[in-house]
CHARMM internal coordinates of N, CA and C (Angstrom, degrees):
IC EDIT
DIST 1 N 1 CA 1.4678
DIST 1 CA 1 C 1.4743
ANGL 1 N 1 CA 1 C 110.56
DIST 1 C 2 N 1.2803
ANGL 1 CA 1 C 2 N 116.04
DIHE 1 N 1 CA 1 C 2 N 133.17
DIST 2 N 2 CA 1.4932
ANGL 1 C 2 N 2 CA 124.41
DIHE 1 CA 1 C 2 N 2 CA -177.40
DIST 2 CA 2 C 1.5072
ANGL 2 N 2 CA 2 C 110.70
DIHE 1 C 2 N 2 CA 2 C -82.28
DIST 2 C 3 N 1.2946
ANGL 2 CA 2 C 3 N 118.99
DIHE 2 N 2 CA 2 C 3 N 130.11
DIST 3 N 3 CA 1.4488
ANGL 2 C 3 N 3 CA 121.68
DIHE 2 CA 2 C 3 N 3 CA 176.99
DIST 3 CA 3 C 1.5092
ANGL 3 N 3 CA 3 C 110.87
DIHE 2 C 3 N 3 CA 3 C -124.69
DIST 3 C 4 N 1.3339
ANGL 3 CA 3 C 4 N 118.14
DIHE 3 N 3 CA 3 C 4 N 156.95
DIST 4 N 4 CA 1.4169
ANGL 3 C 4 N 4 CA 125.32
DIHE 3 CA 3 C 4 N 4 CA 175.09
DIST 4 CA 4 C 1.5678
ANGL 4 N 4 CA 4 C 106.54
DIHE 3 C 4 N 4 CA 4 C -140.87
DIST 4 C 5 N 1.3608
ANGL 4 CA 4 C 5 N 115.27
DIHE 4 N 4 CA 4 C 5 N 173.09
DIST 5 N 5 CA 1.4439
ANGL 4 C 5 N 5 CA 122.50
DIHE 4 CA 4 C 5 N 5 CA -177.59
DIST 5 CA 5 C 1.5090
ANGL 5 N 5 CA 5 C 109.68
DIHE 4 C 5 N 5 CA 5 C -99.42
DIST 5 C 6 N 1.3570
ANGL 5 CA 5 C 6 N 118.76
DIHE 5 N 5 CA 5 C 6 N 132.33
DIST 6 N 6 CA 1.4278
ANGL 5 C 6 N 6 CA 120.91
DIHE 5 CA 5 C 6 N 6 CA 171.46
DIST 6 CA 6 C 1.5021
ANGL 6 N 6 CA 6 C 106.92
DIHE 5 C 6 N 6 CA 6 C -66.04
DIST 6 C 7 N 1.3790
ANGL 6 CA 6 C 7 N 118.17
DIHE 6 N 6 CA 6 C 7 N 123.27
DIST 7 N 7 CA 1.4874
ANGL 6 C 7 N 7 CA 121.22
DIHE 6 CA 6 C 7 N 7 CA -176.72
DIST 7 CA 7 C 1.5574
ANGL 7 N 7 CA 7 C 111.88
DIHE 6 C 7 N 7 CA 7 C -68.21
DIST 7 C 8 N 1.2634
ANGL 7 CA 7 C 8 N 117.60
DIHE 7 N 7 CA 7 C 8 N -17.06
DIST 8 N 8 CA 1.5500
ANGL 7 C 8 N 8 CA 115.49
DIHE 7 CA 7 C 8 N 8 CA -178.23
DIST 8 CA 8 C 1.4909
ANGL 8 N 8 CA 8 C 110.36
DIHE 7 C 8 N 8 CA 8 C -88.61
DIST 8 C 9 N 1.3881
ANGL 8 CA 8 C 9 N 117.31
DIHE 8 N 8 CA 8 C 9 N -52.24
DIST 9 N 9 CA 1.4176
ANGL 8 C 9 N 9 CA 116.91
DIHE 8 CA 8 C 9 N 9 CA -173.01
DIST 9 CA 9 C 1.5482
ANGL 9 N 9 CA 9 C 116.72
DIHE 8 C 9 N 9 CA 9 C -106.27
DIST 9 C 10 N 1.4246
ANGL 9 CA 9 C 10 N 116.51
DIHE 9 N 9 CA 9 C 10 N -9.24
DIST 10 N 10 CA 1.4522
ANGL 9 C 10 N 10 CA 123.08
DIHE 9 CA 9 C 10 N 10 CA 175.84
DIST 10 CA 10 C 1.4968
ANGL 10 N 10 CA 10 C 111.79
DIHE 9 C 10 N 10 CA 10 C 85.64
DIST 10 C 11 N 1.3597
ANGL 10 CA 10 C 11 N 121.29
DIHE 10 N 10 CA 10 C 11 N 4.46
DIST 11 N 11 CA 1.4449
ANGL 10 C 11 N 11 CA 124.09
DIHE 10 CA 10 C 11 N 11 CA 179.85
DIST 11 CA 11 C 1.5638
ANGL 11 N 11 CA 11 C 109.25
DIHE 10 C 11 N 11 CA 11 C -74.24
DIST 11 C 12 N 1.3721
ANGL 11 CA 11 C 12 N 113.14
DIHE 11 N 11 CA 11 C 12 N 143.87
DIST 12 N 12 CA 1.4319
ANGL 11 C 12 N 12 CA 118.29
DIHE 11 CA 11 C 12 N 12 CA 174.12
DIST 12 CA 12 C 1.5360
ANGL 12 N 12 CA 12 C 111.72
DIHE 11 C 12 N 12 CA 12 C -71.56
DIST 12 C 13 N 1.3783
ANGL 12 CA 12 C 13 N 114.00
DIHE 12 N 12 CA 12 C 13 N 134.69
DIST 13 N 13 CA 1.5119
ANGL 12 C 13 N 13 CA 118.86
DIHE 12 CA 12 C 13 N 13 CA 179.71
DIST 13 CA 13 C 1.4674
ANGL 13 N 13 CA 13 C 110.53
DIHE 12 C 13 N 13 CA 13 C -128.15
DIST 13 C 14 N 1.3252
ANGL 13 CA 13 C 14 N 117.36
DIHE 13 N 13 CA 13 C 14 N 134.00
DIST 14 N 14 CA 1.4613
ANGL 13 C 14 N 14 CA 121.28
DIHE 13 CA 13 C 14 N 14 CA 177.56
DIST 14 CA 14 C 1.5263
ANGL 14 N 14 CA 14 C 106.81
DIHE 13 C 14 N 14 CA 14 C -81.88
DIST 14 C 15 N 1.3320
ANGL 14 CA 14 C 15 N 116.54
DIHE 14 N 14 CA 14 C 15 N 121.68
DIST 15 N 15 CA 1.4584
ANGL 14 C 15 N 15 CA 122.48
DIHE 14 CA 14 C 15 N 15 CA -171.93
DIST 15 CA 15 C 1.5149
ANGL 15 N 15 CA 15 C 110.77
DIHE 14 C 15 N 15 CA 15 C -70.40
DIST 15 C 16 N 1.3610
ANGL 15 CA 15 C 16 N 121.77
DIHE 15 N 15 CA 15 C 16 N -31.56
DIST 16 N 16 CA 1.4823
ANGL 15 C 16 N 16 CA 122.51
DIHE 15 CA 15 C 16 N 16 CA -175.92
DIST 16 CA 16 C 1.4981
ANGL 16 N 16 CA 16 C 106.42
DIHE 15 C 16 N 16 CA 16 C -71.77
DIST 16 C 17 N 1.2908
ANGL 16 CA 16 C 17 N 124.30
DIHE 16 N 16 CA 16 C 17 N -32.19
DIST 17 N 17 CA 1.4603
ANGL 16 C 17 N 17 CA 124.50
DIHE 16 CA 16 C 17 N 17 CA -173.66
DIST 17 CA 17 C 1.4892
ANGL 17 N 17 CA 17 C 115.50
DIHE 16 C 17 N 17 CA 17 C -108.95
DIST 17 C 18 N 1.3472
ANGL 17 CA 17 C 18 N 117.68
DIHE 17 N 17 CA 17 C 18 N 1.42
DIST 18 N 18 CA 1.4764
ANGL 17 C 18 N 18 CA 120.58
DIHE 17 CA 17 C 18 N 18 CA -178.63
DIST 18 CA 18 C 1.4564
ANGL 18 N 18 CA 18 C 111.78
DIHE 17 C 18 N 18 CA 18 C -61.71
DIST 18 C 19 N 1.3765
ANGL 18 CA 18 C 19 N 117.75
DIHE 18 N 18 CA 18 C 19 N 136.07
DIST 19 N 19 CA 1.3958
ANGL 18 C 19 N 19 CA 124.49
DIHE 18 CA 18 C 19 N 19 CA 179.99
DIST 19 CA 19 C 1.5087
ANGL 19 N 19 CA 19 C 113.47
DIHE 18 C 19 N 19 CA 19 C -97.34
DIST 19 C 20 N 1.3755
ANGL 19 CA 19 C 20 N 111.95
DIHE 19 N 19 CA 19 C 20 N -14.35
DIST 20 N 20 CA 1.4718
ANGL 19 C 20 N 20 CA 119.16
DIHE 19 CA 19 C 20 N 20 CA -177.15
DIST 20 CA 20 C 1.5069
ANGL 20 N 20 CA 20 C 112.73
DIHE 19 C 20 N 20 CA 20 C -123.13
DIST 20 C 21 N 1.2790
ANGL 20 CA 20 C 21 N 119.68
DIHE 20 N 20 CA 20 C 21 N 112.23
DIST 21 N 21 CA 1.4652
ANGL 20 C 21 N 21 CA 125.25
DIHE 20 CA 20 C 21 N 21 CA 179.50
DIST 21 CA 21 C 1.5145
ANGL 21 N 21 CA 21 C 111.28
DIHE 20 C 21 N 21 CA 21 C -145.37
DIST 21 C 22 N 1.3090
ANGL 21 CA 21 C 22 N 114.43
DIHE 21 N 21 CA 21 C 22 N 161.82
DIST 22 N 22 CA 1.5022
ANGL 21 C 22 N 22 CA 120.01
DIHE 21 CA 21 C 22 N 22 CA 174.82
DIST 22 CA 22 C 1.5109
ANGL 22 N 22 CA 22 C 106.16
DIHE 21 C 22 N 22 CA 22 C -156.40
DIST 22 C 23 N 1.3470
ANGL 22 CA 22 C 23 N 112.22
DIHE 22 N 22 CA 22 C 23 N 155.95
DIST 23 N 23 CA 1.4592
ANGL 22 C 23 N 23 CA 117.53
DIHE 22 CA 22 C 23 N 23 CA -179.93
DIST 23 CA 23 C 1.5290
ANGL 23 N 23 CA 23 C 106.12
DIHE 22 C 23 N 23 CA 23 C -108.08
DIST 23 C 24 N 1.3639
ANGL 23 CA 23 C 24 N 111.91
DIHE 23 N 23 CA 23 C 24 N 140.09
DIST 24 N 24 CA 1.4789
ANGL 23 C 24 N 24 CA 119.74
DIHE 23 CA 23 C 24 N 24 CA 178.63
DIST 24 CA 24 C 1.4989
ANGL 24 N 24 CA 24 C 108.06
DIHE 23 C 24 N 24 CA 24 C -141.90
DIST 24 C 25 N 1.3479
ANGL 24 CA 24 C 25 N 119.34
DIHE 24 N 24 CA 24 C 25 N 122.62
DIST 25 N 25 CA 1.4842
ANGL 24 C 25 N 25 CA 122.60
DIHE 24 CA 24 C 25 N 25 CA 177.64
DIST 25 CA 25 C 1.5381
ANGL 25 N 25 CA 25 C 111.10
DIHE 24 C 25 N 25 CA 25 C 55.29
DIST 25 C 26 N 1.3653
ANGL 25 CA 25 C 26 N 115.70
DIHE 25 N 25 CA 25 C 26 N 38.97
DIST 26 N 26 CA 1.4390
ANGL 25 C 26 N 26 CA 119.11
DIHE 25 CA 25 C 26 N 26 CA 179.46
DIST 26 CA 26 C 1.5346
ANGL 26 N 26 CA 26 C 119.91
DIHE 25 C 26 N 26 CA 26 C 78.32
DIST 26 C 27 N 1.2951
ANGL 26 CA 26 C 27 N 116.76
DIHE 26 N 26 CA 26 C 27 N 1.47
DIST 27 N 27 CA 1.4474
ANGL 26 C 27 N 27 CA 127.05
DIHE 26 CA 26 C 27 N 27 CA 177.46
DIST 27 CA 27 C 1.4810
ANGL 27 N 27 CA 27 C 113.97
DIHE 26 C 27 N 27 CA 27 C -111.08
DIST 27 C 28 N 1.3587
ANGL 27 CA 27 C 28 N 116.45
DIHE 27 N 27 CA 27 C 28 N 129.76
DIST 28 N 28 CA 1.4998
ANGL 27 C 28 N 28 CA 115.77
DIHE 27 CA 27 C 28 N 28 CA 178.08
DIST 28 CA 28 C 1.5267
ANGL 28 N 28 CA 28 C 107.58
DIHE 27 C 28 N 28 CA 28 C -90.77
DIST 28 C 29 N 1.3948
ANGL 28 CA 28 C 29 N 115.25
DIHE 28 N 28 CA 28 C 29 N 135.18
DIST 29 N 29 CA 1.3518
ANGL 28 C 29 N 29 CA 122.51
DIHE 28 CA 28 C 29 N 29 CA -178.22
DIST 29 CA 29 C 1.5305
ANGL 29 N 29 CA 29 C 105.61
DIHE 28 C 29 N 29 CA 29 C -117.28
DIST 29 C 30 N 1.3647
ANGL 29 CA 29 C 30 N 118.53
DIHE 29 N 29 CA 29 C 30 N 140.27
DIST 30 N 30 CA 1.4194
ANGL 29 C 30 N 30 CA 126.09
DIHE 29 CA 29 C 30 N 30 CA -176.12
DIST 30 CA 30 C 1.5085
ANGL 30 N 30 CA 30 C 110.17
DIHE 29 C 30 N 30 CA 30 C -113.49
DIST 30 C 31 N 1.3489
ANGL 30 CA 30 C 31 N 115.90
DIHE 30 N 30 CA 30 C 31 N 144.09
DIST 31 N 31 CA 1.4491
ANGL 30 C 31 N 31 CA 123.04
DIHE 30 CA 30 C 31 N 31 CA -174.09
DIST 31 CA 31 C 1.5439
ANGL 31 N 31 CA 31 C 111.49
DIHE 30 C 31 N 31 CA 31 C -128.15
DIST 31 C 32 N 1.2746
ANGL 31 CA 31 C 32 N 115.83
DIHE 31 N 31 CA 31 C 32 N 151.20
DIST 32 N 32 CA 1.5343
ANGL 31 C 32 N 32 CA 123.71
DIHE 31 CA 31 C 32 N 32 CA 175.49
DIST 32 CA 32 C 1.5243
ANGL 32 N 32 CA 32 C 109.25
DIHE 31 C 32 N 32 CA 32 C -69.88
DIST 32 C 33 N 1.2874
ANGL 32 CA 32 C 33 N 120.17
DIHE 32 N 32 CA 32 C 33 N -29.90
DIST 33 N 33 CA 1.4421
ANGL 32 C 33 N 33 CA 120.22
DIHE 32 CA 32 C 33 N 33 CA -175.55
DIST 33 CA 33 C 1.5309
ANGL 33 N 33 CA 33 C 110.15
DIHE 32 C 33 N 33 CA 33 C -162.91
DIST 33 C 34 N 1.3535
ANGL 33 CA 33 C 34 N 113.72
DIHE 33 N 33 CA 33 C 34 N 176.28
DIST 34 N 34 CA 1.4152
ANGL 33 C 34 N 34 CA 121.65
DIHE 33 CA 33 C 34 N 34 CA -173.95
DIST 34 CA 34 C 1.5497
ANGL 34 N 34 CA 34 C 110.55
DIHE 33 C 34 N 34 CA 34 C -67.09
DIST 34 C 35 N 1.3022
ANGL 34 CA 34 C 35 N 119.41
DIHE 34 N 34 CA 34 C 35 N -37.20
DIST 35 N 35 CA 1.4121
ANGL 34 C 35 N 35 CA 122.79
DIHE 34 CA 34 C 35 N 35 CA 177.43
DIST 35 CA 35 C 1.5505
ANGL 35 N 35 CA 35 C 113.95
DIHE 34 C 35 N 35 CA 35 C -54.33
DIST 35 C 36 N 1.3087
ANGL 35 CA 35 C 36 N 113.63
DIHE 35 N 35 CA 35 C 36 N -51.77
DIST 36 N 36 CA 1.4333
ANGL 35 C 36 N 36 CA 118.90
DIHE 35 CA 35 C 36 N 36 CA 179.31
DIST 36 CA 36 C 1.5010
ANGL 36 N 36 CA 36 C 113.97
DIHE 35 C 36 N 36 CA 36 C -62.29
DIST 36 C 37 N 1.3450
ANGL 36 CA 36 C 37 N 115.05
DIHE 36 N 36 CA 36 C 37 N -38.00
DIST 37 N 37 CA 1.5161
ANGL 36 C 37 N 37 CA 118.92
DIHE 36 CA 36 C 37 N 37 CA 177.43
DIST 37 CA 37 C 1.5325
ANGL 37 N 37 CA 37 C 110.18
DIHE 36 C 37 N 37 CA 37 C -64.62
DIST 37 C 38 N 1.3328
ANGL 37 CA 37 C 38 N 114.02
DIHE 37 N 37 CA 37 C 38 N -45.93
DIST 38 N 38 CA 1.4811
ANGL 37 C 38 N 38 CA 116.11
DIHE 37 CA 37 C 38 N 38 CA -179.64
DIST 38 CA 38 C 1.6376
ANGL 38 N 38 CA 38 C 111.58
DIHE 37 C 38 N 38 CA 38 C -64.58
DIST 38 C 39 N 1.2533
ANGL 38 CA 38 C 39 N 117.54
DIHE 38 N 38 CA 38 C 39 N -39.47
DIST 39 N 39 CA 1.4708
ANGL 38 C 39 N 39 CA 120.54
DIHE 38 CA 38 C 39 N 39 CA 174.30
DIST 39 CA 39 C 1.5414
ANGL 39 N 39 CA 39 C 110.78
DIHE 38 C 39 N 39 CA 39 C -59.41
DIST 39 C 40 N 1.2915
ANGL 39 CA 39 C 40 N 116.50
DIHE 39 N 39 CA 39 C 40 N -45.28
DIST 40 N 40 CA 1.4511
ANGL 39 C 40 N 40 CA 120.53
DIHE 39 CA 39 C 40 N 40 CA -178.19
DIST 40 CA 40 C 1.5329
ANGL 40 N 40 CA 40 C 108.65
DIHE 39 C 40 N 40 CA 40 C -65.00
DIST 40 C 41 N 1.3060
ANGL 40 CA 40 C 41 N 119.37
DIHE 40 N 40 CA 40 C 41 N -43.92
DIST 41 N 41 CA 1.4475
ANGL 40 C 41 N 41 CA 120.22
DIHE 40 CA 40 C 41 N 41 CA -179.07
DIST 41 CA 41 C 1.5349
ANGL 41 N 41 CA 41 C 114.12
DIHE 40 C 41 N 41 CA 41 C -63.87
DIST 41 C 42 N 1.3998
ANGL 41 CA 41 C 42 N 115.02
DIHE 41 N 41 CA 41 C 42 N -30.01
DIST 42 N 42 CA 1.4294
ANGL 41 C 42 N 42 CA 116.21
DIHE 41 CA 41 C 42 N 42 CA 176.66
DIST 42 CA 42 C 1.5302
ANGL 42 N 42 CA 42 C 113.97
DIHE 41 C 42 N 42 CA 42 C -73.71
DIST 42 C 43 N 1.3079
ANGL 42 CA 42 C 43 N 118.50
DIHE 42 N 42 CA 42 C 43 N -31.14
DIST 43 N 43 CA 1.4665
ANGL 42 C 43 N 43 CA 123.56
DIHE 42 CA 42 C 43 N 43 CA -176.30
DIST 43 CA 43 C 1.4975
ANGL 43 N 43 CA 43 C 113.84
DIHE 42 C 43 N 43 CA 43 C -144.53
DIST 43 C 44 N 1.3524
ANGL 43 CA 43 C 44 N 119.30
DIHE 43 N 43 CA 43 C 44 N 63.26
DIST 44 N 44 CA 1.4372
ANGL 43 C 44 N 44 CA 121.77
DIHE 43 CA 43 C 44 N 44 CA -174.56
DIST 44 CA 44 C 1.5229
ANGL 44 N 44 CA 44 C 114.16
DIHE 43 C 44 N 44 CA 44 C -58.04
DIST 44 C 45 N 1.3162
ANGL 44 CA 44 C 45 N 115.68
DIHE 44 N 44 CA 44 C 45 N -39.08
DIST 45 N 45 CA 1.4708
ANGL 44 C 45 N 45 CA 121.84
DIHE 44 CA 44 C 45 N 45 CA -178.39
DIST 45 CA 45 C 1.5275
ANGL 45 N 45 CA 45 C 110.67
DIHE 44 C 45 N 45 CA 45 C -60.33
DIST 45 C 46 N 1.3535
ANGL 45 CA 45 C 46 N 117.95
DIHE 45 N 45 CA 45 C 46 N -37.47
DIST 46 N 46 CA 1.4533
ANGL 45 C 46 N 46 CA 123.57
DIHE 45 CA 45 C 46 N 46 CA -178.63
DIST 46 CA 46 C 1.5346
ANGL 46 N 46 CA 46 C 107.90
DIHE 45 C 46 N 46 CA 46 C -58.80
DIST 46 C 47 N 1.3826
ANGL 46 CA 46 C 47 N 116.75
DIHE 46 N 46 CA 46 C 47 N -49.26
DIST 47 N 47 CA 1.4617
ANGL 46 C 47 N 47 CA 123.65
DIHE 46 CA 46 C 47 N 47 CA -173.20
DIST 47 CA 47 C 1.5253
ANGL 47 N 47 CA 47 C 113.10
DIHE 46 C 47 N 47 CA 47 C -78.34
DIST 47 C 48 N 1.2888
ANGL 47 CA 47 C 48 N 116.82
DIHE 47 N 47 CA 47 C 48 N -20.20
DIST 48 N 48 CA 1.5256
ANGL 47 C 48 N 48 CA 120.04
DIHE 47 CA 47 C 48 N 48 CA -179.93
DIST 48 CA 48 C 1.4642
ANGL 48 N 48 CA 48 C 110.18
DIHE 47 C 48 N 48 CA 48 C -96.40
DIST 48 C 49 N 1.3761
ANGL 48 CA 48 C 49 N 120.72
DIHE 48 N 48 CA 48 C 49 N -7.77
DIST 49 N 49 CA 1.4636
ANGL 48 C 49 N 49 CA 120.86
DIHE 48 CA 48 C 49 N 49 CA 178.78
DIST 49 CA 49 C 1.5508
ANGL 49 N 49 CA 49 C 109.69
DIHE 48 C 49 N 49 CA 49 C -64.12
DIST 49 C 50 N 1.3152
ANGL 49 CA 49 C 50 N 116.59
DIHE 49 N 49 CA 49 C 50 N 132.39
DIST 50 N 50 CA 1.5082
ANGL 49 C 50 N 50 CA 121.68
DIHE 49 CA 49 C 50 N 50 CA -176.54
DIST 50 CA 50 C 1.5244
ANGL 50 N 50 CA 50 C 109.10
DIHE 49 C 50 N 50 CA 50 C -56.41
DIST 50 C 51 N 1.2785
ANGL 50 CA 50 C 51 N 122.90
DIHE 50 N 50 CA 50 C 51 N -28.62
DIST 51 N 51 CA 1.4319
ANGL 50 C 51 N 51 CA 123.05
DIHE 50 CA 50 C 51 N 51 CA -177.73
DIST 51 CA 51 C 1.5594
ANGL 51 N 51 CA 51 C 114.99
DIHE 50 C 51 N 51 CA 51 C -82.89
DIST 51 C 52 N 1.3730
ANGL 51 CA 51 C 52 N 113.68
DIHE 51 N 51 CA 51 C 52 N -9.61
DIST 52 N 52 CA 1.5156
ANGL 51 C 52 N 52 CA 114.17
DIHE 51 CA 51 C 52 N 52 CA 179.55
DIST 52 CA 52 C 1.4572
ANGL 52 N 52 CA 52 C 113.91
DIHE 51 C 52 N 52 CA 52 C -68.68
DIST 52 C 53 N 1.2933
ANGL 52 CA 52 C 53 N 119.14
DIHE 52 N 52 CA 52 C 53 N 133.15
DIST 53 N 53 CA 1.4263
ANGL 52 C 53 N 53 CA 127.25
DIHE 52 CA 52 C 53 N 53 CA 177.59
DIST 53 CA 53 C 1.5245
ANGL 53 N 53 CA 53 C 110.98
DIHE 52 C 53 N 53 CA 53 C -112.94
DIST 53 C 54 N 1.4298
ANGL 53 CA 53 C 54 N 119.70
DIHE 53 N 53 CA 53 C 54 N 107.93
DIST 54 N 54 CA 1.4675
ANGL 53 C 54 N 54 CA 118.79
DIHE 53 CA 53 C 54 N 54 CA 176.57
DIST 54 CA 54 C 1.5643
ANGL 54 N 54 CA 54 C 112.14
DIHE 53 C 54 N 54 CA 54 C -54.63
DIST 54 C 55 N 1.2928
ANGL 54 CA 54 C 55 N 116.42
DIHE 54 N 54 CA 54 C 55 N 139.76
DIST 55 N 55 CA 1.4420
ANGL 54 C 55 N 55 CA 118.28
DIHE 54 CA 54 C 55 N 55 CA 177.56
DIST 55 CA 55 C 1.4859
ANGL 55 N 55 CA 55 C 114.98
DIHE 54 C 55 N 55 CA 55 C -92.30
DIST 55 C 56 N 1.3260
ANGL 55 CA 55 C 56 N 118.74
DIHE 55 N 55 CA 55 C 56 N 0.94
DIST 56 N 56 CA 1.4748
ANGL 55 C 56 N 56 CA 120.26
DIHE 55 CA 55 C 56 N 56 CA -176.12
DIST 56 CA 56 C 1.4884
ANGL 56 N 56 CA 56 C 112.85
DIHE 55 C 56 N 56 CA 56 C 82.96
DIST 56 C 57 N 1.3105
ANGL 56 CA 56 C 57 N 113.34
DIHE 56 N 56 CA 56 C 57 N 178.24
DIST 57 N 57 CA 1.4833
ANGL 56 C 57 N 57 CA 120.63
DIHE 56 CA 56 C 57 N 57 CA -179.41
DIST 57 CA 57 C 1.5585
ANGL 57 N 57 CA 57 C 110.73
DIHE 56 C 57 N 57 CA 57 C -92.26
END
COOR INIT
IC SEED 1 N 1 CA 1 C
IC BUILD
C-alpha cells in the first residue's frame, strides 16, 4: 500500500484509502482528516514551504 505524509501535521496517510485530498499546482496532497485539509487549502504556501515543520497531532 502506498503512503504519503500529511503536509500539515506530518502524519502518514495511505493514498488508496484517504478520504481527504486536494490538488494544488498539479499535485495531489493527502490529509489525515478534514481539519488538516481545510488548513492546507487556506494557506498552501505555508505548508509547502521547505522550512515548515509539522508539529504533529
